[in-house]
ZAMARGU-4260 file (C-alpha; in steps of 0.2 Angstrom, whole numbers, plus 5000, padded with zeros to 4 digits):
<rodrens>
0) 5026/5293/5753 | 5034/5304/5740 | 5028/5322/5746 | 5019/5325/5729 | 5009/5310/5734
5) 5001/5319/5751 | 4997/5337/5743 | 4988/5324/5732 | 4980/5316/5744 | 4974/5332/5755
10) 4962/5339/5742 | 4952/5321/5740 | 4953/5318/5758 | 4944/5336/5760 | 4931/5330/5747
15) 4927/5316/5755 | 4923/5323/5772 | 4914/5337/5762 | 4901/5322/5754 | 4900/5316/5770
20) 4894/5330/5778 | 4874/5330/5783 | 4871/5345/5778 | 4874/5340/5760 | 4862/5324/5762
25) 4847/5338/5767 | 4852/5346/5749 | 4849/5333/5741 | 4833/5328/5748 | 4827/5346/5744
30) 4832/5346/5728 | 4821/5329/5726 | 4806/5336/5739 | 4807/5353/5725 | 4805/5339/5710
35) 4791/5331/5718 | 4783/5348/5718 | 4784/5355/5737 | 4785/5373/5732 | 4794/5375/5751
40) 4808/5362/5747 | 4811/5374/5730 | 4812/5392/5741 | 4825/5381/5752 | 4835/5374/5739
45) 4835/5391/5728 | 4840/5399/5745 | 4858/5386/5741 | 4860/5389/5725 | 4860/5405/5726
50) 4872/5404/5740 | 4882/5393/5732 | 4880/5383/5750 | 4882/5363/5748 | 4879/5366/5729
55) 4886/5372/5716 | 4881/5391/5715 | 4868/5393/5699 | 4860/5409/5702 | 4847/5409/5686
60) 4839/5391/5692 | 4838/5400/5709 | 4829/5413/5701 | 4817/5399/5691 | 4814/5390/5707
65) 4810/5407/5718 | 4798/5409/5704 | 4791/5393/5705 | 4789/5393/5724 | 4782/5410/5725
70) 4769/5403/5710 | 4766/5389/5724 | 4759/5401/5739 | 4776/5405/5747 | 4779/5422/5751
75) 4797/5424/5755 | 4800/5416/5740 | 4791/5432/5729 | 4802/5442/5739 | 4817/5434/5736
80) 4811/5433/5715 | 4809/5452/5715 | 4825/5458/5721 | 4834/5447/5709 | 4822/5455/5695
85) 4826/5474/5703 | 4844/5468/5700 | 4845/5460/5687 | 4854/5444/5695 | 4851/5426/5686
90) 4836/5435/5678 | 4832/5451/5664 | 4829/5464/5675 | 4810/5470/5678 | 4807/5483/5690
95) 4789/5483/5687 | 4787/5464/5689 | 4799/5466/5704 | 4789/5479/5713 | 4771/5469/5711
100) 4780/5453/5716 | 4787/5462/5734 | 4768/5468/5736 | 4764/5451/5734 | 4777/5444/5746
105) 4772/5457/5757 | 4753/5456/5759 | 4758/5436/5761 | 4767/5441/5777 | 4787/5441/5770
110) 4791/5455/5779 | 4809/5455/5772 | 4798/5460/5756 | 4787/5474/5764 | 4804/5481/5772
115) 4809/5483/5755 | 4794/5489/5747 | 4796/5504/5758 | 4814/5505/5752 | 4806/5508/5735
120) 4793/5520/5741 | 4806/5531/5751 | 4817/5534/5736 | 4802/5533/5723 | 4812/5520/5713
125) 4801/5509/5702 | 4785/5517/5712 | 4779/5535/5716 | 4789/5541/5731 | 4775/5540/5746
130) 4785/5544/5762 | 4768/5540/5774 | 4766/5523/5763 | 4786/5518/5768 | 4784/5522/5787
135) 4769/5513/5787 | 4780/5496/5779 | 4793/5499/5789 | 4781/5501/5806 | 4775/5483/5799
140) 4789/5473/5798 | 4799/5484/5813 | 4784/5476/5824 | 4787/5459/5816 | 4807/5460/5822
145) 4814/5464/5805 | 4828/5476/5814 | 4835/5483/5797 | 4815/5490/5796 | 4818/5497/5810
150) 4834/5506/5806 | 4823/5514/5790 | 4808/5517/5801 | 4822/5526/5815 | 4830/5537/5802
155) 4812/5544/5796 | 4808/5547/5813 | 4824/5556/5815 | 4819/5566/5800 | 4802/5570/5802
160) 4798/5562/5784 | 4783/5552/5781 | 4780/5553/5799 | 4779/5566/5813 | 4797/5569/5819
165) 4801/5562/5836 | 4821/5560/5840 | 4818/5549/5857 | 4810/5538/5846 | 4822/5537/5832
170) 4837/5535/5847 | 4827/5520/5853 | 4824/5513/5835 | 4842/5515/5830 | 4851/5509/5843
175) 4841/5493/5842 | 4843/5490/5824 | 4862/5493/5826 | 4864/5481/5842 | 4857/5468/5828
180) 4872/5472/5818 | 4859/5481/5807 | 4876/5493/5800 | 4862/5508/5792 | 4854/5510/5810
185) 4874/5513/5817 | 4876/5525/5806 | 4859/5535/5808 | 4861/5532/5828 | 4882/5540/5824
190) 4873/5553/5817 | 4862/5556/5830 | 4875/5557/5843 | 4887/5567/5833 | 4872/5583/5831
195) 4866/5579/5848 | 4848/5576/5844 | 4840/5564/5854 | 4856/5558/5863 | 4871/5564/5871
200) 4882/5572/5860 | 4898/5565/5857 | 4912/5566/5841 | 4918/5551/5849 | 4903/5540/5851
205) 4897/5546/5834 | 4915/5541/5825 | 4915/5523/5835 | 4897/5520/5827 | 4902/5526/5811
210) 4918/5514/5812 | 4908/5500/5818 | 4896/5499/5800 | 4911/5501/5787 | 4921/5488/5796
215) 4905/5479/5788 | 4908/5486/5771 | 4892/5501/5774 | 4897/5515/5761 | 4889/5528/5772
220) 4898/5524/5788 | 4915/5524/5779 | 4912/5540/5772 | 4907/5550/5788 | 4923/5541/5796
225) 4930/5549/5785 | 4925/5566/5788 | 4929/5563/5806 | 4949/5558/5804 | 4949/5574/5791
230) 4942/5586/5804 | 4949/5576/5820 | 4932/5575/5826 | 4930/5560/5838 | 4946/5551/5833
235) 4964/5558/5831 | 4966/5568/5812 | 4973/5557/5800 | 4973/5562/5782 | 4983/5549/5775
240) 4967/5536/5784 | 4952/5552/5781 | 4959/5550/5759 | 4958/5532/5759 | 4940/5531/5764
245) 4935/5545/5755 | 4944/5534/5739 | 4934/5520/5743 | 4915/5529/5744 | 4920/5538/5729
250) 4923/5519/5722 | 4907/5517/5726 | 4897/5534/5715 | 4899/5542/5730 | 4901/5562/5722
255) 4904/5571/5738 | 4917/5561/5743 | 4924/5562/5727 | 4925/5581/5728 | 4933/5578/5744
260) 4946/5569/5740 | 4950/5582/5725 | 4953/5594/5739 | 4963/5582/5748 | 4975/5582/5731
265) 4975/5600/5731 | 4981/5604/5748 | 4993/5588/5747 | 4984/5583/5761 | 4984/5562/5767
270) 4991/5562/5749 | 5004/5569/5737 | 4999/5585/5729 | 4994/5582/5712 | 4982/5596/5703
275) 4979/5585/5687 | 4971/5571/5699 | 4961/5585/5708 | 4952/5590/5692 | 4948/5571/5687
280) 4941/5568/5703 | 4929/5583/5703 | 4925/5575/5688 | 4918/5558/5693 | 4910/5570/5707
285) 4900/5581/5696 | 4896/5563/5686 | 4891/5555/5705 | 4879/5570/5707 | 4888/5580/5717
290) 4881/5598/5709 | 4897/5609/5716 | 4909/5599/5707 | 4900/5603/5693 | 4903/5623/5691
295) 4912/5628/5680 | 4927/5641/5686 | 4925/5659/5685 | 4929/5665/5670 | 4930/5648/5658
</rodrens>
């Protein structure tokens, strides 16, 4: 058989195997059940449409089905649809409706919805800032086994925001979430090791935790790992690695990362000295909310 014919047969063979996958049949059954009005099936089918799992990805259709399943009493669908409304994914952005759906989902027992609602109250995003309410929601979801909520709750305990400060409790919650691969928990625990608050002070442990978070693309972890490499705390000092990590964080609108990157360009540390690029980065830092980078030089 000619080599070209073999190349043509390979994708056909792969498609044939894919078509025989039992999950494809399961997806078809979910679709049929959803079309018959089964709300739980609509929720599961929407999840697959959203991820493109065993079906062509279609976020707009997923949004519609989450909305339908939410109306049919599926709490998780209310939370999922709320996230799409909050981000404007597959549907027109509507923060007010998203907030209402998160409340609805949380009240019906969707603990992911409680976690997300807690985040909104903590940040004052689309809802009045209420750290006490945020702590209560995180506690509720954490008690139900949602380790992301435990990470948020641990951060509030560490800071004493909305709840009495308790560094030992904070460390336990952050460790629990980090062990469950919640990057935010690793970042928080790393901060505590760096400060020696509630845990043994260890720059090397802190850096390892920041790296762990950075490896799963948690930007706060990457930024803190960059500061460790710049200072040489807990890791070998390496300005090139610091510069690369700062660049990634700056691109994610971390103003302090942009400012630190500007300093490296001014010094020629880890990058070629470039005063013009440093000025551009100071401007980006200012636009990203780093107030110190907005100050005009003396005599200007």
